[in-house]
C-alpha positions as CSV (number, residue, x, y, z in Angstrom):
1,M,47.9,39.3,98.8
2,S,46.8,38.6,102.4
3,D,43.7,40.4,103.5
4,I,41.6,41.0,106.6
5,T,38.9,38.9,105.1
6,D,41.2,35.9,105.6
7,V,39.8,36.0,109.2
8,P,36.7,33.7,109.2
9,G,33.6,35.6,109.8
10,V,34.9,39.0,108.7
11,R,33.4,40.6,105.6
12,V,34.3,44.1,104.2
13,G,32.4,46.4,101.8
14,H,33.2,49.9,100.5
15,W,31.4,52.9,99.2
16,S,33.7,55.3,97.2
17,D,33.3,58.5,95.4
18,V,36.6,59.1,93.6
19,T,35.5,62.4,92.1
20,A,34.5,63.9,95.5
21,R,37.4,62.0,97.1
22,T,35.6,60.5,100.0
23,G,34.2,57.1,101.0
24,C,33.4,54.7,103.8
25,T,34.3,51.1,104.7
26,V,32.1,48.7,106.7
27,V,33.4,45.6,108.4
28,L,30.6,43.2,109.0
29,L,31.1,40.8,111.9
30,P,29.2,37.6,112.6
31,D,25.4,38.1,113.2
32,Q,25.8,37.2,116.9
33,G,28.4,39.9,117.2
34,A,32.1,39.8,118.0
35,V,34.0,40.8,121.1
36,T,35.4,44.3,120.3
37,S,37.3,47.0,122.0
38,V,39.3,50.1,121.0
39,D,42.2,52.3,121.9
40,V,42.5,56.0,120.9
41,R,46.0,57.5,120.8
42,G,45.7,60.6,118.6
43,A,44.6,63.9,120.1
44,A,42.0,64.8,117.5
45,P,39.6,61.8,117.2
46,G,36.1,61.6,115.8
47,T,34.3,58.6,117.0
48,R,30.9,57.1,117.8
49,E,30.0,54.2,120.2
50,T,33.5,53.9,121.4
51,D,32.7,54.3,125.1
52,V,30.6,51.1,125.0
53,L,33.8,49.2,124.0
54,A,35.6,50.0,127.2
55,P,36.5,46.6,128.9
56,D,34.4,47.3,132.0
57,N,31.3,48.4,130.2
58,Q,28.3,46.1,129.8
59,V,27.9,45.4,126.1
60,Q,30.5,42.8,125.0
61,V,30.1,42.7,121.2
62,A,29.9,44.8,118.1
63,H,28.0,43.7,114.9
64,A,29.9,45.9,112.5
65,V,32.6,48.6,112.5
66,L,32.5,51.7,110.3
67,L,35.6,53.6,109.1
68,T,34.6,56.7,107.2
69,G,35.7,59.9,105.6
70,G,33.7,63.1,105.8
71,S,35.0,64.3,109.2
72,A,32.4,64.3,111.9
73,F,29.7,64.5,109.2
74,G,30.6,61.0,108.1
75,L,29.5,59.5,111.4
76,A,26.0,59.7,110.0
77,A,26.9,56.7,107.8
78,A,26.6,54.5,110.9
79,D,22.8,55.2,110.9
80,G,22.5,53.5,107.6
81,V,24.6,50.5,108.8
82,M,22.5,50.2,111.9
83,G,19.2,50.3,110.0
84,W,20.5,47.7,107.5
85,L,21.5,45.4,110.3
86,E,18.2,45.9,112.1
87,S,16.3,44.9,108.9
88,R,18.3,41.7,108.9
89,G,17.4,40.8,112.5
90,V,20.9,41.6,113.9
91,G,21.5,43.5,117.2
92,V,21.5,43.4,120.9
93,P,18.0,42.2,122.2
94,T,16.2,44.9,124.2
95,P,12.6,44.9,125.5
96,A,11.7,47.2,122.5
97,G,13.6,45.4,119.8
98,L,17.1,44.8,118.5
99,V,19.8,47.5,118.7
100,P,22.8,46.9,116.5
101,V,26.2,48.0,117.9
102,V,28.2,49.8,115.2
103,P,31.3,51.6,116.5
104,A,32.6,54.2,114.0
105,A,35.6,56.5,113.5
106,V,36.1,59.2,111.0
107,L,39.0,60.8,109.2
108,Y,39.2,64.3,107.7
109,D,39.1,64.3,103.9
110,L,37.0,67.4,103.3
111,A,39.9,69.4,101.8
112,A,40.8,66.6,99.4
113,G,37.8,66.9,97.0
114,R,34.3,68.3,97.5
115,P,33.6,69.2,101.1
116,D,29.8,69.1,100.5
117,V,30.0,65.4,99.6
118,R,30.4,63.0,102.5
119,P,29.2,59.6,103.5
120,G,25.7,59.5,105.1
121,P,23.1,56.8,105.9
122,A,22.6,55.8,102.3
123,E,26.3,55.4,101.7
124,G,26.8,53.4,104.9
125,R,24.0,51.1,103.9
126,A,25.6,50.7,100.4
127,A,28.9,49.7,102.0
128,A,27.2,47.2,104.3
129,E,25.4,45.7,101.3
130,A,28.7,45.5,99.3
131,A,30.2,43.4,102.2
132,L,27.8,40.6,101.5
133,G,29.6,39.9,98.2
134,G,32.4,38.1,100.1
135,R,35.1,39.8,98.1
136,P,38.5,40.6,99.5
137,C,38.9,44.0,101.1
138,G,41.7,45.2,98.8
139,S,44.2,48.0,99.1
140,G,44.6,51.4,97.5
141,V,42.4,54.4,96.9
142,L,39.0,53.1,98.0
143,G,36.4,53.2,100.8
144,A,37.5,55.2,103.8
145,G,40.9,55.8,102.2
146,T,39.5,57.4,99.0
147,G,40.4,61.0,100.1
148,A,43.1,60.1,102.6
149,T,46.5,61.9,102.3
150,V,49.8,61.9,104.1
151,G,52.7,64.2,104.6
152,K,50.6,67.2,105.3
153,L,53.1,69.7,106.8
154,F,55.5,70.6,104.0
155,G,54.0,71.3,100.6
156,E,51.0,69.5,99.0
157,P,50.0,66.3,100.8
158,V,50.3,63.1,98.8
159,P,47.7,60.3,98.5
160,G,47.3,57.9,101.4
161,G,44.7,55.1,101.1
162,L,43.3,52.0,102.5
163,G,45.5,48.9,103.2
164,T,45.0,45.4,104.5
165,A,47.1,42.4,105.5
166,S,46.8,39.1,107.4
167,I,49.0,36.4,109.0
168,A,48.2,32.8,109.9
169,L,49.3,32.2,113.5
170,P,51.5,29.2,114.3
171,G,49.3,28.0,117.1
172,G,46.1,28.2,115.0
173,G,44.0,31.1,113.9
174,T,44.5,34.2,111.9
175,V,45.0,37.9,112.5
176,G,44.3,40.6,110.0
177,A,44.3,44.4,109.8
178,L,42.6,47.1,107.8
179,V,44.0,50.6,108.0
180,A,42.8,53.9,106.5
181,V,46.0,56.1,106.4
182,N,45.4,59.8,106.6
183,A,48.4,61.0,108.6
184,V,50.1,64.3,109.4
185,G,53.3,62.3,109.0
186,D,54.9,60.1,106.3
187,V,54.7,56.4,105.5
188,V,58.0,54.6,105.7
189,G,59.2,51.1,104.9
190,D,60.6,48.7,107.5
191,D,64.1,50.1,106.8
192,G,62.9,53.7,107.2
193,T,62.8,54.4,103.5
194,L,60.3,57.1,102.6
195,L,57.3,55.5,100.8
196,A,54.9,58.5,100.8
197,G,55.2,61.9,102.3
198,A,57.6,64.8,102.6
199,G,60.5,63.7,104.8
200,T,58.6,65.2,107.6
201,V,60.6,64.2,110.7
202,A,63.9,65.3,109.3
203,R,62.4,68.6,108.2
204,L,60.7,69.1,111.6
205,L,64.2,68.9,113.2
206,S,65.6,71.5,110.9
207,E,62.9,74.0,110.0
208,V,59.7,75.4,111.4
209,P,56.6,74.0,109.6
210,P,53.5,76.0,108.7
211,A,50.8,75.7,111.3
212,P,48.9,72.5,110.7
213,V,45.1,72.5,110.3
214,P,43.6,71.2,113.5
215,G,41.7,67.9,113.0
216,S,42.9,67.5,109.4
217,A,44.5,64.1,109.9
218,T,43.8,60.7,111.4
219,T,44.7,57.1,110.8
220,L,42.0,54.5,111.5
221,A,42.7,50.8,112.0
222,L,40.8,47.6,112.7
223,V,42.6,44.4,113.9
224,A,40.5,41.2,113.6
225,T,41.2,37.7,114.7
226,D,39.4,34.4,115.1
227,V,41.3,33.7,118.3
228,A,38.9,33.8,121.2
229,L,39.4,36.9,123.4
230,T,37.8,38.5,126.4
231,K,37.0,42.2,126.0
232,T,40.0,43.0,128.2
233,Q,42.2,41.0,126.0
234,A,40.8,42.7,122.9
235,H,41.5,46.1,124.4
236,R,45.1,45.0,125.0
237,L,45.4,43.9,121.4
238,A,44.2,47.3,120.3
239,V,46.7,49.0,122.5
240,V,49.6,46.9,121.3
241,A,48.6,47.2,117.6
242,H,49.3,50.9,117.7
243,D,52.9,49.9,117.6
244,G,52.3,48.9,114.0
245,L,51.3,52.5,113.2
246,A,54.4,53.7,114.9
247,Q,56.6,51.4,112.8
248,A,55.2,52.7,109.5
249,I,54.0,56.3,110.1
250,R,56.4,59.1,111.3
251,P,55.5,61.1,113.3
252,V,52.4,59.4,114.6
253,H,49.9,60.0,117.4
254,T,50.4,63.8,117.1
255,S,48.3,66.6,118.4
256,Y,46.7,66.9,115.0
257,D,46.0,63.2,114.4
258,G,43.0,61.2,115.8
259,D,44.7,57.8,115.5
260,T,42.2,55.1,116.6
261,V,42.6,51.3,116.6
262,F,39.7,48.8,117.0
263,A,40.3,45.2,117.9
264,T,37.7,42.4,117.4
265,S,37.5,38.7,117.9
266,T,35.1,36.3,116.2
267,G,36.1,33.7,118.8
268,S,36.2,30.5,116.8
269,V,39.8,29.4,117.9
270,T,40.7,28.8,121.5
271,P,44.2,30.0,122.3
272,A,46.8,28.6,124.6
273,D,48.2,31.3,126.9
274,P,51.5,31.9,125.1
275,S,49.7,32.4,121.8
276,L,48.2,35.7,123.0
277,L,51.8,37.1,123.0
278,T,52.2,35.7,119.4
279,L,48.8,37.3,118.5
280,Q,49.9,40.7,119.8
281,A,53.2,40.6,117.9
282,A,51.5,39.5,114.8
283,A,49.0,42.3,115.1
284,V,51.8,44.9,115.1
285,T,53.2,43.3,112.0
286,V,50.0,43.2,110.0
287,V,49.1,46.8,110.9
288,A,52.5,48.0,109.7
289,Q,52.1,46.0,106.5
290,A,48.6,47.3,105.9
291,V,49.8,50.9,106.3
292,R,52.4,50.4,103.7
293,R,50.0,48.7,101.3
294,A,47.7,51.6,101.6
295,V,50.2,53.8,99.7
296,Q,51.8,50.9,97.7
297,P,48.9,48.5,97.0
298,H,50.9,46.4,94.5
């Protein structure tokens, strides 16, 4: 099965607690960092260090990206990732020492298991350590997707999960995606067939749902490529990649979701201009595939 770790320079590690139904996922990037940006479409995001990823801001690279459960509490896991990177001599040089750049985004899984158990610095460090093993990311109930659920409006939510996919580009290079699927809506196949959820869109058009719990959903994604990009181009890749969420999750980008897509480039393949369009189209495809694999990993 294709995997985001097919992109050279990208390594992934997880920490999971299947009993408490929470976890986190760390994507390690090359030690020198990788050009990274982000686009947030959902109205209920929980993020850290995303402002620095704006195309016009000074810092150009990230050294790792954290996707985590635990709602806003889970952002503390980034402290562990930062400390681990600092101990390995990785970060942006400053007069007082290295400062690793670790953007992070959270999803709400507190109602899925034990709300008093959530990823923190030790768990973030453990996930970063696990990434050194060089294993494929994998799909299913693991890492940031351990407590994820979908179809939250009508009846009991059903399990979401973590999914990954990749495509080799015809002009050279690879694009991969990693998605933690924790949506208000449902996951659907490319023909619209319901894969996980409650037939939410059809029911919304025919009946009034119970009031959703604010901030209880969010789908998080990272698109990675070895095609060299500027920060502005990485931002555009993140923007376009949201279309993959829209293809596979219905409804998406709602008032109750915090949908966030990161895009990163390890920069080892130099593109020709037309290949950027190919890259954007491929990113949409792998994001949609990753969403579906999150709920159907086999």
